[in-house]
N, C-alpha and C positions, 0 to 999 in steps of 0.2 A: 837334809841340811838346806837352810837357805832357800825360801820359798818367797814368791811374790804373787802380786796379781796385776796384770796388765791392761792397758787401755785397748778401745776398739780399733786404733791406728794399727797396734801390733797383731792384732786378730786379724786384721786385713792382710797383712803382709805374709802371716802364715797361710791364710787361706787361699792367697794368690799362688804362692808357691806350692801349695798341696795342689790346687787345681792342674797346675802343669804336671804334676805326677801323676795324677788320676787321669789327665787326657791321653797320655802314654800306654798305661797299663789298661785302660778301658779299651783302646785299641789292638792289645795283646789277646784281650778276652773274647774277641770275635771268634777265633779258630779254636778256641779252648772248649773241649767237651765236657759237657754236663757229667758230674758224677752218676755211674748205673744207678745208684740207688737213690729212691725218692725222699730219705731223710737227710737233714742237715747236720753235721758233726759241730757241736760248739765246743769251743775251747774258752776257758776261763783265763785270763790275762789280768794279773793285780800290778798296779804298779805305784810305788811312792810319789811319783809324778802327779800330785794330784792337783795342781794350779789349774784352773779351767782353760787357758790356753794350750797348755803342755796335755791334758788330757784330750782336747781338739785335736791336736797334730797326732796322736797315738789313735785316735778313734779312725781320722783319715787314713791312715796308713792301714788300720784293720778293714777300712772298706775298701781300700785299693786292694790289697791281698784278694778280697772277697770276690772282688770284681773278676778275677782271673783264677779265682777257687771258688765258684759259686756251691760247692759242696761243703764249704767250711765257713763257719760264721765266728769270730771272735768278740767275746763279751767283754770288755775292757772296764775294771774297776779300780778305782783310787784307794789306797789304803795309807793312811798317815803313817810317816815314817818311825814315830815312836811307838805307835801299836805294833810295827810287826815283830818288836821285841816280846809281846805277849800273845803272838798268835798260836803257841803251843803246835803240839801235832795235829794237823788238822788232814792229814792224808785220810782219804776215803770218805770224806763228807762231801756231800751233794755240791756244796758251794765255795769248797776249797779252790784255791787257783791251780790251774795246770802249769801255768806259767807265772813265776814271781820274778818283778823287775824292781832290784833294789840294791842296796851297800853290799859288797861282797862279804864283809864280815858276818853279817847277817846270814848271807848264804850258806857260809862256810859253818856257821852254828847248826844251822837247820841239816846240813848234811851229814854232820858228826852224828845226828839224832836219825838219821837213814830216813829223811823226808822227801830227798830226791832221788831221779833214776840218773844214776852217774853212768851205766851203760849208754842210755840214749843221749846223755849228755856230751858223753865223749863222741859219740856218734856225729851229733849235730858239729862239735868243732872241727872234726875233720870234713864236714860237708863244706864248712865255711872256707877252710883251708889253714892248715895250723902256722904254715908260713907268713900267712897275711898278719897275724898277730905280731904288735911290736915286741922287743925283746923284753923278756921277763914278766909280761903281762899274763899268761897262761899259767906260769909257775904260781902267781899270787892267788889263785884260785884252785889248786891242786893237791891232791891228797898223796899219802906216803908212796903210792904206786903210780903217780904222775897222770891219775886220771882227774880230769877236771871236775870240781863240784858244781860248777856254774861256769856261765859262758860270759865272758867280760863282753859290755857293750859300752861304756863311757868311762871317764875319770875326770877328776877335777882334784887342784893342787890348793892347798891353804896356804896363806901369808898373811903377813901385816900389811894393810894398806896404811899410808900416812899421807900426811900433808907436808910436802916437799917443802912448800914455802914457809910453813909457820917453823921447822925445823932449822931452815938455813937462818930464818930470823934469830932464832934463839940460840945458835950456835951449836946446835945439838948434831950429833953423828945418827945414821941411818940405825934403825931400831932392830939389830941383827944380833944382839945379845941379851941376856936376861938382866944385866945392869943396864944396857943402855935402854931397854924398854921401860923399865921402872923410872930410871933418871927423866925420860922425855914424859912420861905419865904424870910425875909428880911437878914437873917444871910448866907443862902446857895444862894443866887442870885448873880452870878459872870459872867455877861454877856461878861466881856472882856475875860474871859477864857471859853467862851462858855458854862456857866452854869446857868441854870435858876432855880428860887426858887419854881414854881408852874404852873401847867396849870389849868385853867380855862376858861368858854365860854366867848368869848368877841365879838361875832355876834350874830344877831337875831334869835335864833333857841332853839329845844328841847335842848341841850346838857347845853346850859346858864340856862335856867329854872331848871334843874336839880341839878345843882352846887347850885345856888343860893336857891333853895327850902330846901335843906339840912342843910345849913347854918343857915337858917331861922326858920326852926323848933328847931333848937338847941337854938336859940335866944328867942324861945317863941313866936315868930310870927304867927297870926292867921288872917285869910281873913275874916271870919263871924262868929258872934256869933250862938248860938242856935235858937235863936229866928229871926235872919237875919239880925241885923246891920252889917255894914261893919266895921270890926277892922283893917282894913290894914294899913289905916295910921296912924301908932303909932311910939312912940320912937324907939321901937323894929326893927321895920321893916326900919326906916331909919337907925339906927345903922349899920343892916345887910348889907344894899346896901352901907354904906359908907365902912365897910370893906371889901365888894367885888371889890369895887371901887379901893380901896388900894392895894388888893391882886394882882389887875390886873398889877399893875406897876411892881410885878415880875416874872410876864408870859413872855413865848417867845412873839416875837413881832408879831404884825398883828392881823388879826380878827379871833383869835383860835377858833377852835373847837374840837370835838373829835379826827380828825386826828391830833393834836396835840400831841397824845402820841408816835409818832414817837421820840420826843425828849427824852421819857424817855427810851424807847428802844434802844437808841443811845447812852445813857450814859450821857446825857447833862439836866437832870431835876431830882429836888430833889423829887416833889412832882405831884400826879396827882388826881384830882377826876375822878374814873371811877367806871364802874360798874364790876362785874364779868366776863364779857364778855374778860376781859384781860388776864384771866387764862390762857388760851391757848397760847397766845402770847409771856407770861413769860415761859412757859414751853418748846415748840416746835420750833426748828430754822424754819421749813418749814412754821408753819402759821406767823411768826414774820417776815419773808422774806419782806413784803410788807412795813414793816416799817423801814425798815433798808436802803433804798433807798436814793439817794441823790435829788429824782424828785419831792417830794412834798413842799419842803421849803428849800429857798436859803441859809438860816444859818447851812443848814445840808450837810454833805458831805457824808452820808452813812457809814455804820460801819458793823463789822461782829457780828453773834449772841454772846450775852454775857452767857455762860451756867452758869455764877456765878449770875446774876442778879436775879432768881428767889430765891435763898438763902439770897440775901441780899436785898430783899422787904419785906415790912411789910406791913399790910393793917389795917386801923383803919374803923370800919364801924358804930361805934357809936361817934357822935360828942356831948360833953356836955358842955352848954354855961348856959342858965338859966334852962335848962333842958335837960336831956340826949334824942338824937334822932337819929334814924336810917331810912335811906330813900330807898326806892327801889320800884320797878314797877311789877306789874303783866301783863301779857299779855293775851287775851282772844280770842274768836271766837265770834263775834256778827252774828246774823242769822236774815237775813232780810226778811221781810213779803214777802213771795212768792204768786205768783196769781192762783197756781193749787196745788192740793193735790198729784200728782205725784212727784213734785219738792220737797214738804215738806217732802215726805218720803223718797226721794233719800237723802236729806240732812242729814235727821236722820239716815239712813244707813252709810253714809260717816262719819259723827261724831262718831259714835259706833265704826268705823273701826279706826280712829285716835287714840280713847284712849286705843284700845288694848295694852297689855304692849309691845309686839314686834315693832308693829307700833308707839307707843307712845315715846318709847327709841329712836327709830331711829329719830324722830322728835327732841328731846332734845340733842341728839348728832350730829346735825347741829353744835353747838358751845359749847363743853364741857365745863362747869361751867359758862357760859354765860346764858344759859336756863336752870333753875334749875327746880325739879319736883315739882307740886303741888299735886301730888296723894301720898296717905301713901306707899301703896303696892309696887310702884316704888321708892319712896324715900329710903324704906329699903331693895331695891331688888340689889344681887350683881352683875345683870346683867347690871344696871344702872351704876355702876362704872367703867364698863369692856369697856371704850370707845376704838373704833378702832386704835384711834390717840394716846392712851396712856398718855391723860392729866392728869386723876386723879390719876395714878401710881405714878405721880411725887409730888402729896401733900398728906400729910398723911390722913388716912381714917378719924381719931377725928376731922381733920382740915375741910374735904369736909362737914361731918356731921352737924357741927356747921355752916357752912355756910348756907347748905340748911336749919336748922333749922331757920336761921334768918328771912327767910321769912315771918315766923308767927308774927314778931314784928316790920314789916318795916310800916312806916307811909307816908302821904304826905296830902297836904291840903285838898283834898279830903276825907281823912279819920282820923279823930282827937278824941281821947279820946272815941273813941267807936261809933262815929257818922259818918256817910256817909253824905257829904255835897255835892249835887249834882250842887250848882251853883260853886263851886269850880273846877269842870270839864269843866265847859262853859268857866271859866276863863282860864282854860288852852288852851280850843279848840279855843279861840279867839286869844290867844298868848300876852296876856296883859303883862305877866312879863317878856319875852324874850324883848319886845319894851321897856318897864321901863327900863330895865338894859343897853340897847344899847344907849339910849337918855341920859342917867347918863353916862356911859364910855365916849361918845362924847363930854361931857361938854355942852350939848344944856341944860339939867337941872340939878340943884343940887340934891343929893341925896332925900333931903325932898320934893322939888318940883317934882321929878319923882316920888315917893312913892304918895304924894298927886294927881297925874296925874292919877297913876293906882287906886287908891281907887276911884276916881270918876269915871273911866270906871265901876266899880265893882258896884257902885251904880246905875248906867244907867240899868245894867242887870236885876235888881229885883231880887225877892227872890222866891224859891220855897219849901222852908223847909228843915229841917237837918231830917236823919234818923237814929235812932237807930239801931245798928248790936248787940246789946245784947238780 
């Protein structure tokens, strides 16, 4: 979700930070013996962090690791988030990833198909230290035997980011219920004056699924019962999709996706569903620059950075309908089944390195605020809040700690009421919800018909059981 390109100034900040890490690590390399074998062991790391500056940071980390482990080379490849859904079973193929960094739901879905080495994954988690992980994080990626299917590496929290000043002027309450969201979208939507009510996904992609899921959770929608019955074709799901379609009337024109945040940053949007990845855009003009151009949407003429926007922005992370619901995602590493012991040990050494505090904080600082720590010691570390770009300095310390703590209460269809629902990850991997949304928005199907179609797809998938995480 939520990608961006950054300016050379950002690249300079990243390179400066990484240079410091490299200097320290290269000093350690002097006394490190070279592996007895002449050949170098190559590991393929695939990541959905495909933006150039993030890829540069990951490659710097890979180079830093190889500086103290000259017998191991890390080949870093970017893969689009939506493409992960269609990877299929690549185990054993020469160019398949040895380590895959992506959203944990995809990791769980692939693990259910036997694509990952769960024994090695569990060993790596113990190497890192089970007690270092924040409460509830490991359970979100573990199977019925409490074996992690992946290794959590970061997380983000989704919310509605909104113009507090516009809401106050219009006498509107914060958009923390479905009814208030709709009322605000209607009231503040004024396309004749280049102002739109709300941004939500209108094309068949991950962003649309994430927005729908947050609303659906608040309305009490469930995909499966604990015993495997499909519950999705419910009045609650139909009402949520009907609400989604109505809200789309107050969204900027065209098949909107995460890129539509440009409308907000150019002062043309009242509300948007977005993750904490937006925090640095709101805080720094160098980061926001990519969204201030006229290049991405014909309706936008470009604008200067608004230094008052951060102060005029509110954020609601809990939406309350039939129940209060917070939504977010844990990112994780999936460890493939490898064909020789040397590669397994190389992967183990690399993962241990990534979770060192200095390397781990460098990983998180690729997107300050967007990548929240899943390790207790780092979440409580002053070094984490000292990002070189200065994003966290523009938010209060209590606000930051509240956002980080919110990771412990996030939900999804794959984690409900203390149960891991593996089939929900399969539903996501198959793209059923985005297809349902777009078929409804295009008027091909009514909300009720679209929900029934999605429920039918879920029934065709079968059932593999729910898993208690308590």
